[in-house]
N, CA, C and O atoms as CSV, one atom per row, in Angstrom:
chain,resi,resn,atom,element,x,y,z
A,1,UNK,N,N,92.302,43.611,152.124
A,1,UNK,CA,C,91.505,43.030,153.194
A,1,UNK,C,C,91.945,41.581,153.372
A,1,UNK,O,O,92.019,40.824,152.404
A,2,UNK,N,N,92.231,41.210,154.587
A,2,UNK,CA,C,92.683,39.847,154.864
A,2,UNK,C,C,91.619,39.078,155.615
A,2,UNK,O,O,90.605,39.629,156.043
A,3,UNK,N,N,91.873,37.799,155.762
A,3,UNK,CA,C,90.919,36.908,156.416
A,3,UNK,C,C,90.625,37.362,157.837
A,3,UNK,O,O,91.467,37.957,158.509
A,4,UNK,N,N,89.436,37.072,158.264
A,4,UNK,CA,C,88.984,37.389,159.606
A,4,UNK,C,C,89.763,36.593,160.639
A,4,UNK,O,O,90.219,35.482,160.371
A,5,UNK,N,N,89.908,37.169,161.807
A,5,UNK,CA,C,90.551,36.455,162.902
A,5,UNK,C,C,89.541,35.633,163.684
A,5,UNK,O,O,89.925,34.906,164.601
A,6,UNK,N,N,88.263,35.729,163.348
A,6,UNK,CA,C,87.215,34.936,163.984
A,6,UNK,C,C,87.389,33.484,163.558
A,6,UNK,O,O,87.216,33.160,162.383
A,7,UNK,N,N,87.727,32.612,164.495
A,7,UNK,CA,C,88.012,31.216,164.169
A,7,UNK,C,C,86.805,30.475,163.614
A,7,UNK,O,O,86.956,29.466,162.925
A,8,UNK,N,N,85.597,30.974,163.912
A,8,UNK,CA,C,84.392,30.335,163.398
A,8,UNK,C,C,84.100,30.759,161.962
A,8,UNK,O,O,83.207,30.201,161.325
A,9,UNK,N,N,84.831,31.727,161.453
A,9,UNK,CA,C,84.563,32.277,160.130
A,9,UNK,C,C,85.667,31.918,159.142
A,9,UNK,O,O,86.265,32.797,158.522
A,10,UNK,N,N,85.928,30.641,159.002
A,10,UNK,CA,C,86.909,30.188,158.026
A,10,UNK,C,C,86.282,29.121,157.142
A,10,UNK,O,O,85.320,28.457,157.530
A,11,UNK,N,N,86.833,28.971,155.971
A,11,UNK,CA,C,86.346,27.959,155.038
A,11,UNK,C,C,86.607,26.569,155.602
A,11,UNK,O,O,87.512,26.387,156.417
A,12,UNK,N,N,85.819,25.588,155.173
A,12,UNK,CA,C,86.073,24.211,155.619
A,12,UNK,C,C,87.502,23.785,155.286
A,12,UNK,O,O,88.063,24.207,154.275
A,13,UNK,N,N,88.079,22.956,156.135
A,13,UNK,CA,C,89.435,22.458,155.909
A,13,UNK,C,C,89.572,21.882,154.501
A,13,UNK,O,O,88.749,21.076,154.066
A,14,UNK,N,N,90.602,22.296,153.808
A,14,UNK,CA,C,90.897,21.756,152.493
A,14,UNK,C,C,90.017,22.256,151.375
A,14,UNK,O,O,90.091,21.738,150.261
A,15,UNK,N,N,89.176,23.258,151.639
A,15,UNK,CA,C,88.238,23.730,150.618
A,15,UNK,C,C,88.954,24.258,149.379
A,15,UNK,O,O,88.573,23.928,148.256
A,16,UNK,N,N,89.971,25.063,149.571
A,16,UNK,CA,C,90.684,25.637,148.433
A,16,UNK,C,C,91.348,24.552,147.597
A,16,UNK,O,O,91.262,24.574,146.369
A,17,UNK,N,N,91.997,23.620,148.240
A,17,UNK,CA,C,92.652,22.528,147.522
A,17,UNK,C,C,91.623,21.664,146.796
A,17,UNK,O,O,91.862,21.226,145.671
A,18,UNK,N,N,90.479,21.420,147.436
A,18,UNK,CA,C,89.424,20.623,146.804
A,18,UNK,C,C,88.872,21.326,145.579
A,18,UNK,O,O,88.642,20.689,144.551
A,19,UNK,N,N,88.658,22.629,145.672
A,19,UNK,CA,C,88.165,23.379,144.507
A,19,UNK,C,C,89.149,23.262,143.347
A,19,UNK,O,O,88.753,23.028,142.205
A,20,UNK,N,N,90.423,23.427,143.648
A,20,UNK,CA,C,91.430,23.334,142.591
A,20,UNK,C,C,91.464,21.923,141.992
A,20,UNK,O,O,91.460,21.767,140.771
A,21,UNK,N,N,91.497,20.916,142.835
A,21,UNK,CA,C,91.570,19.535,142.374
A,21,UNK,C,C,90.393,19.191,141.460
A,21,UNK,O,O,90.590,18.645,140.374
A,22,UNK,N,N,89.187,19.504,141.890
A,22,UNK,CA,C,88.011,19.143,141.110
A,22,UNK,C,C,87.909,19.971,139.832
A,22,UNK,O,O,87.491,19.461,138.792
A,23,UNK,N,N,88.284,21.233,139.903
A,23,UNK,CA,C,88.278,22.060,138.694
A,23,UNK,C,C,89.269,21.519,137.670
A,23,UNK,O,O,88.967,21.447,136.479
A,24,UNK,N,N,90.449,21.142,138.140
A,24,UNK,CA,C,91.472,20.607,137.250
A,24,UNK,C,C,91.000,19.307,136.591
A,24,UNK,O,O,91.166,19.115,135.386
A,25,UNK,N,N,90.423,18.439,137.381
A,25,UNK,CA,C,89.918,17.166,136.829
A,25,UNK,C,C,88.822,17.408,135.798
A,25,UNK,O,O,88.814,16.787,134.735
A,26,UNK,N,N,87.900,18.311,136.114
A,26,UNK,CA,C,86.793,18.581,135.200
A,26,UNK,C,C,87.255,19.307,133.939
A,26,UNK,O,O,86.698,19.083,132.865
A,27,UNK,N,N,88.245,20.155,134.049
A,27,UNK,CA,C,88.762,20.852,132.868
A,27,UNK,C,C,89.344,19.855,131.874
A,27,UNK,O,O,89.296,20.078,130.664
A,28,UNK,N,N,89.895,18.754,132.384
A,28,UNK,CA,C,90.472,17.723,131.514
A,28,UNK,C,C,89.460,16.678,131.069
A,28,UNK,O,O,89.587,16.104,129.988
A,29,UNK,N,N,88.438,16.427,131.920
A,29,UNK,CA,C,87.470,15.371,131.611
A,29,UNK,C,C,86.159,15.654,132.333
A,29,UNK,O,O,86.047,15.420,133.537
A,30,UNK,N,N,85.169,16.157,131.605
A,30,UNK,CA,C,83.894,16.533,132.206
A,30,UNK,C,C,83.065,15.348,132.689
A,30,UNK,O,O,82.035,15.538,133.337
A,31,UNK,N,N,83.500,14.132,132.382
A,31,UNK,CA,C,82.748,12.958,132.830
A,31,UNK,C,C,83.127,12.537,134.248
A,31,UNK,O,O,82.630,11.526,134.743
A,32,UNK,N,N,83.985,13.286,134.893
A,32,UNK,CA,C,84.390,12.984,136.280
A,32,UNK,C,C,83.235,13.349,137.226
A,32,UNK,O,O,83.230,14.413,137.844
A,33,UNK,N,N,82.261,12.439,137.322
A,33,UNK,CA,C,81.065,12.709,138.117
A,33,UNK,C,C,81.376,12.936,139.589
A,33,UNK,O,O,80.695,13.727,140.242
A,34,UNK,N,N,82.378,12.269,140.120
A,34,UNK,CA,C,82.726,12.452,141.531
A,34,UNK,C,C,83.164,13.894,141.791
A,34,UNK,O,O,82.839,14.464,142.832
A,35,UNK,N,N,83.895,14.478,140.857
A,35,UNK,CA,C,84.333,15.873,141.022
A,35,UNK,C,C,83.147,16.824,140.919
A,35,UNK,O,O,83.052,17.782,141.686
A,36,UNK,N,N,82.253,16.568,139.985
A,36,UNK,CA,C,81.069,17.415,139.846
A,36,UNK,C,C,80.232,17.344,141.123
A,36,UNK,O,O,79.808,18.375,141.645
A,37,UNK,N,N,79.996,16.139,141.623
A,37,UNK,CA,C,79.203,15.974,142.839
A,37,UNK,C,C,79.878,16.620,144.046
A,37,UNK,O,O,79.203,17.191,144.903
A,38,UNK,N,N,81.197,16.532,144.116
A,38,UNK,CA,C,81.933,17.159,145.220
A,38,UNK,C,C,81.752,18.677,145.195
A,38,UNK,O,O,81.587,19.302,146.243
A,39,UNK,N,N,81.784,19.268,144.003
A,39,UNK,CA,C,81.570,20.712,143.897
A,39,UNK,C,C,80.151,21.091,144.301
A,39,UNK,O,O,79.944,22.091,144.989
A,40,UNK,N,N,79.172,20.294,143.875
A,40,UNK,CA,C,77.787,20.559,144.249
A,40,UNK,C,C,77.597,20.507,145.768
A,40,UNK,O,O,76.754,21.217,146.316
A,41,UNK,N,N,78.370,19.677,146.432
A,41,UNK,CA,C,78.291,19.568,147.885
A,41,UNK,C,C,79.082,20.674,148.578
A,41,UNK,O,O,78.615,21.230,149.572
A,42,UNK,N,N,80.263,21.000,148.076
A,42,UNK,CA,C,81.158,21.942,148.739
A,42,UNK,C,C,80.756,23.401,148.556
A,42,UNK,O,O,80.748,24.163,149.523
A,43,UNK,N,N,80.426,23.795,147.347
A,43,UNK,CA,C,80.211,25.216,147.048
A,43,UNK,C,C,79.155,25.862,147.946
A,43,UNK,O,O,79.381,26.986,148.396
A,44,UNK,N,N,78.021,25.227,148.234
A,44,UNK,CA,C,77.046,25.874,149.117
A,44,UNK,C,C,77.553,26.094,150.550
A,44,UNK,O,O,76.986,26.903,151.285
A,45,UNK,N,N,78.587,25.402,150.942
A,45,UNK,CA,C,79.143,25.553,152.289
A,45,UNK,C,C,80.095,26.748,152.406
A,45,UNK,O,O,80.495,27.116,153.510
A,46,UNK,N,N,80.452,27.346,151.282
A,46,UNK,CA,C,81.470,28.398,151.269
A,46,UNK,C,C,80.840,29.780,151.408
A,46,UNK,O,O,79.781,30.059,150.847
A,47,UNK,N,N,81.509,30.626,152.159
A,47,UNK,CA,C,81.063,32.003,152.342
A,47,UNK,C,C,82.158,32.956,151.886
A,47,UNK,O,O,83.321,32.786,152.252
A,48,UNK,N,N,81.795,33.959,151.088
A,48,UNK,CA,C,82.802,34.935,150.661
A,48,UNK,C,C,83.453,35.667,151.838
A,48,UNK,O,O,84.574,36.161,151.714
A,49,UNK,N,N,82.770,35.740,152.961
A,49,UNK,CA,C,83.299,36.437,154.131
A,49,UNK,C,C,84.146,35.538,155.018
A,49,UNK,O,O,84.663,35.986,156.041
A,50,UNK,N,N,84.294,34.271,154.632
A,50,UNK,CA,C,85.036,33.327,155.470
A,50,UNK,C,C,86.071,32.574,154.643
A,50,UNK,O,O,85.904,31.387,154.361
A,51,UNK,N,N,87.144,33.269,154.253
A,51,UNK,CA,C,88.176,32.617,153.443
A,51,UNK,C,C,89.063,31.709,154.291
A,51,UNK,O,O,89.074,31.802,155.518
A,52,UNK,N,N,89.807,30.829,153.618
A,52,UNK,CA,C,90.824,30.062,154.346
A,52,UNK,C,C,91.793,31.029,155.028
A,52,UNK,O,O,92.017,32.140,154.546
A,53,UNK,N,N,92.356,30.604,156.134
A,53,UNK,CA,C,93.259,31.463,156.897
A,53,UNK,C,C,94.365,32.032,156.009
A,53,UNK,O,O,95.035,31.295,155.285
A,54,UNK,N,N,94.544,33.342,156.073
A,54,UNK,CA,C,95.621,34.011,155.367
A,54,UNK,C,C,95.296,34.425,153.944
A,54,UNK,O,O,96.097,35.121,153.321
A,55,UNK,N,N,94.162,34.027,153.409
A,55,UNK,CA,C,93.790,34.384,152.037
A,55,UNK,C,C,92.928,35.641,152.080
A,55,UNK,O,O,92.012,35.744,152.896
A,56,UNK,N,N,93.222,36.587,151.208
A,56,UNK,CA,C,92.465,37.831,151.153
A,56,UNK,C,C,91.008,37.555,150.799
A,56,UNK,O,O,90.703,36.685,149.984
A,57,UNK,N,N,90.127,38.308,151.422
A,57,UNK,CA,C,88.695,38.146,151.198
A,57,UNK,C,C,88.354,38.352,149.727
A,57,UNK,O,O,87.539,37.612,149.176
A,58,UNK,N,N,88.960,39.337,149.087
A,58,UNK,CA,C,88.678,39.605,147.672
A,58,UNK,C,C,89.065,38.440,146.776
A,58,UNK,O,O,88.330,38.097,145.850
A,59,UNK,N,N,90.193,37.839,147.041
A,59,UNK,CA,C,90.630,36.677,146.258
A,59,UNK,C,C,89.687,35.505,146.482
A,59,UNK,O,O,89.317,34.807,145.537
A,60,UNK,N,N,89.301,35.292,147.731
A,60,UNK,CA,C,88.387,34.197,148.055
A,60,UNK,C,C,87.030,34.407,147.381
A,60,UNK,O,O,86.425,33.465,146.870
A,61,UNK,N,N,86.567,35.649,147.390
A,61,UNK,CA,C,85.285,35.963,146.743
A,61,UNK,C,C,85.346,35.633,145.248
A,61,UNK,O,O,84.390,35.091,144.693
A,62,UNK,N,N,86.454,35.954,144.607
A,62,UNK,CA,C,86.625,35.633,143.187
A,62,UNK,C,C,86.594,34.121,142.971
A,62,UNK,O,O,85.968,33.639,142.027
A,63,UNK,N,N,87.259,33.387,143.832
A,63,UNK,CA,C,87.282,31.926,143.724
A,63,UNK,C,C,85.875,31.356,143.890
A,63,UNK,O,O,85.452,30.502,143.111
A,64,UNK,N,N,85.155,31.827,144.900
A,64,UNK,CA,C,83.791,31.340,145.116
A,64,UNK,C,C,82.895,31.698,143.931
A,64,UNK,O,O,82.077,30.881,143.507
A,65,UNK,N,N,83.041,32.900,143.397
A,65,UNK,CA,C,82.245,33.298,142.228
A,65,UNK,C,C,82.474,32.347,141.056
A,65,UNK,O,O,81.524,31.952,140.379
A,66,UNK,N,N,83.732,31.982,140.816
A,66,UNK,CA,C,84.045,31.062,139.709
A,66,UNK,C,C,83.501,29.658,139.993
A,66,UNK,O,O,83.014,28.980,139.088
A,67,UNK,N,N,83.589,29.230,141.254
A,67,UNK,CA,C,83.063,27.914,141.628
A,67,UNK,C,C,81.545,27.881,141.453
A,67,UNK,O,O,80.998,26.909,140.932
A,68,UNK,N,N,80.872,28.934,141.886
A,68,UNK,CA,C,79.421,28.992,141.749
A,68,UNK,C,C,79.020,29.043,140.280
A,68,UNK,O,O,78.025,28.435,139.886
A,69,UNK,N,N,79.784,29.758,139.476
A,69,UNK,CA,C,79.496,29.830,138.039
A,69,UNK,C,C,79.594,28.443,137.400
A,69,UNK,O,O,78.775,28.093,136.550
A,70,UNK,N,N,80.585,27.659,137.805
A,70,UNK,CA,C,80.733,26.305,137.271
A,70,UNK,C,C,79.550,25.432,137.698
A,70,UNK,O,O,78.983,24.717,136.872
A,71,UNK,N,N,79.180,25.482,138.952
A,71,UNK,CA,C,78.034,24.706,139.440
A,71,UNK,C,C,76.766,25.128,138.699
A,71,UNK,O,O,75.970,24.282,138.294
A,72,UNK,N,N,76.582,26.432,138.523
A,72,UNK,CA,C,75.398,26.932,137.812
A,72,UNK,C,C,75.365,26.431,136.374
A,72,UNK,O,O,74.305,26.060,135.870
A,73,UNK,N,N,76.509,26.418,135.719
A,73,UNK,CA,C,76.554,25.943,134.320
A,73,UNK,C,C,76.195,24.463,134.240
A,73,UNK,O,O,75.489,24.040,133.324
A,74,UNK,N,N,76.678,23.681,135.195
A,74,UNK,CA,C,76.280,22.270,135.224
A,74,UNK,C,C,74.767,22.155,135.412
A,74,UNK,O,O,74.101,21.389,134.716
A,75,UNK,N,N,74.239,22.924,136.359
A,75,UNK,CA,C,72.798,22.875,136.647
A,75,UNK,C,C,71.958,23.308,135.450
A,75,UNK,O,O,70.865,22.788,135.227
A,76,UNK,N,N,72.472,24.256,134.689
A,76,UNK,CA,C,71.746,24.778,133.528
A,76,UNK,C,C,71.909,23.911,132.288
A,76,UNK,O,O,71.273,24.168,131.266
A,77,UNK,N,N,72.759,22.883,132.367
A,77,UNK,CA,C,72.972,22.006,131.220
A,77,UNK,C,C,73.775,22.659,130.110
A,77,UNK,O,O,73.506,22.436,128.929
A,78,UNK,N,N,74.745,23.452,130.478
A,78,UNK,CA,C,75.588,24.139,129.493
A,78,UNK,C,C,76.327,23.132,128.617
A,78,UNK,O,O,76.491,21.968,128.985
A,79,UNK,N,N,76.768,23.602,127.453
A,79,UNK,CA,C,77.504,22.709,126.552
A,79,UNK,C,C,78.902,22.437,127.089
A,79,UNK,O,O,79.393,23.146,127.967
A,80,UNK,N,N,79.526,21.415,126.556
A,80,UNK,CA,C,80.810,20.958,127.088
A,80,UNK,C,C,81.902,22.021,126.986
A,80,UNK,O,O,82.744,22.121,127.877
A,81,UNK,N,N,81.901,22.800,125.935
A,81,UNK,CA,C,82.925,23.838,125.788
A,81,UNK,C,C,82.796,24.886,126.897
A,81,UNK,O,O,83.794,25.319,127.472
A,82,UNK,N,N,81.570,25.282,127.187
A,82,UNK,CA,C,81.338,26.262,128.239
A,82,UNK,C,C,81.699,25.695,129.619
A,82,UNK,O,O,82.281,26.390,130.452
A,83,UNK,N,N,81.349,24.434,129.846
A,83,UNK,CA,C,81.688,23.784,131.115
A,83,UNK,C,C,83.199,23.659,131.298
A,83,UNK,O,O,83.729,23.954,132.369
A,84,UNK,N,N,83.876,23.225,130.259
A,84,UNK,CA,C,85.335,23.094,130.329
A,84,UNK,C,C,85.984,24.447,130.572
A,84,UNK,O,O,86.944,24.546,131.336
A,85,UNK,N,N,85.471,25.485,129.935
A,85,UNK,CA,C,86.001,26.832,130.138
A,85,UNK,C,C,85.798,27.308,131.569
A,85,UNK,O,O,86.692,27.916,132.157
A,86,UNK,N,N,84.619,27.031,132.131
A,86,UNK,CA,C,84.338,27.437,133.509
A,86,UNK,C,C,85.218,26.661,134.494
A,86,UNK,O,O,85.689,27.225,135.482
A,87,UNK,N,N,85.439,25.381,134.230
A,87,UNK,CA,C,86.323,24.582,135.092
A,87,UNK,C,C,87.756,25.108,135.014
A,87,UNK,O,O,88.450,25.188,136.027
A,88,UNK,N,N,88.188,25.462,133.817
A,88,UNK,CA,C,89.533,26.003,133.643
A,88,UNK,C,C,89.686,27.346,134.364
A,88,UNK,O,O,90.720,27.610,134.977
A,89,UNK,N,N,88.652,28.194,134.288
A,89,UNK,CA,C,88.691,29.486,134.994
A,89,UNK,C,C,88.815,29.279,136.504
A,89,UNK,O,O,89.599,29.960,137.165
A,90,UNK,N,N,88.046,28.344,137.043
A,90,UNK,CA,C,88.132,28.069,138.475
A,90,UNK,C,C,89.529,27.577,138.847
A,90,UNK,O,O,90.113,28.039,139.828
A,91,UNK,N,N,90.054,26.657,138.076
A,91,UNK,CA,C,91.406,26.173,138.346
A,91,UNK,C,C,92.446,27.278,138.280
A,91,UNK,O,O,93.383,27.307,139.078
A,92,UNK,N,N,92.279,28.183,137.330
A,92,UNK,CA,C,93.241,29.278,137.145
A,92,UNK,C,C,93.251,30.234,138.329
A,92,UNK,O,O,94.313,30.705,138.736
A,93,UNK,N,N,92.075,30.526,138.887
A,93,UNK,CA,C,92.055,31.469,140.026
A,93,UNK,C,C,92.491,30.791,141.321
A,93,UNK,O,O,92.933,31.469,142.248
A,94,UNK,N,N,92.375,29.470,141.401
A,94,UNK,CA,C,92.836,28.736,142.598
A,94,UNK,C,C,94.344,28.472,142.566
A,94,UNK,O,O,95.000,28.462,143.608
A,95,UNK,N,N,94.883,28.260,141.375
A,95,UNK,CA,C,96.264,27.810,141.219
A,95,UNK,C,C,97.289,28.611,142.025
A,95,UNK,O,O,98.149,27.995,142.655
A,96,UNK,N,N,97.248,29.935,142.042
A,96,UNK,CA,C,98.284,30.666,142.795
A,96,UNK,C,C,98.269,30.406,144.302
A,96,UNK,O,O,99.247,30.696,144.991
A,97,UNK,N,N,97.183,29.871,144.808
A,97,UNK,CA,C,97.030,29.718,146.249
A,97,UNK,C,C,97.217,28.288,146.743
A,97,UNK,O,O,97.212,28.047,147.950
A,98,UNK,N,N,97.380,27.342,145.828
A,98,UNK,CA,C,97.562,25.944,146.261
A,98,UNK,C,C,98.972,25.465,145.987
A,98,UNK,O,O,99.303,24.318,146.285
């Protein structure tokens, strides 16, 4: 399944690159508050049905799931090892596409 041709149904410009960038920064240093705040702002804007142009819906859904899991772990006050692991997972699923 590939991205929709509906121009109104695409991810915000640069969303995939931003997810990768912030995940990478957080995986190396969880004190990067700007990256954490950026994820808290970006993730709610993302829809599994509206991937970046050319990206398969299934791949995008996996990326959003990992991003939401990272945001949820921050919100739940998870320990640093769990947070770093979630950030690394998000970076890993984004890496092939950036």
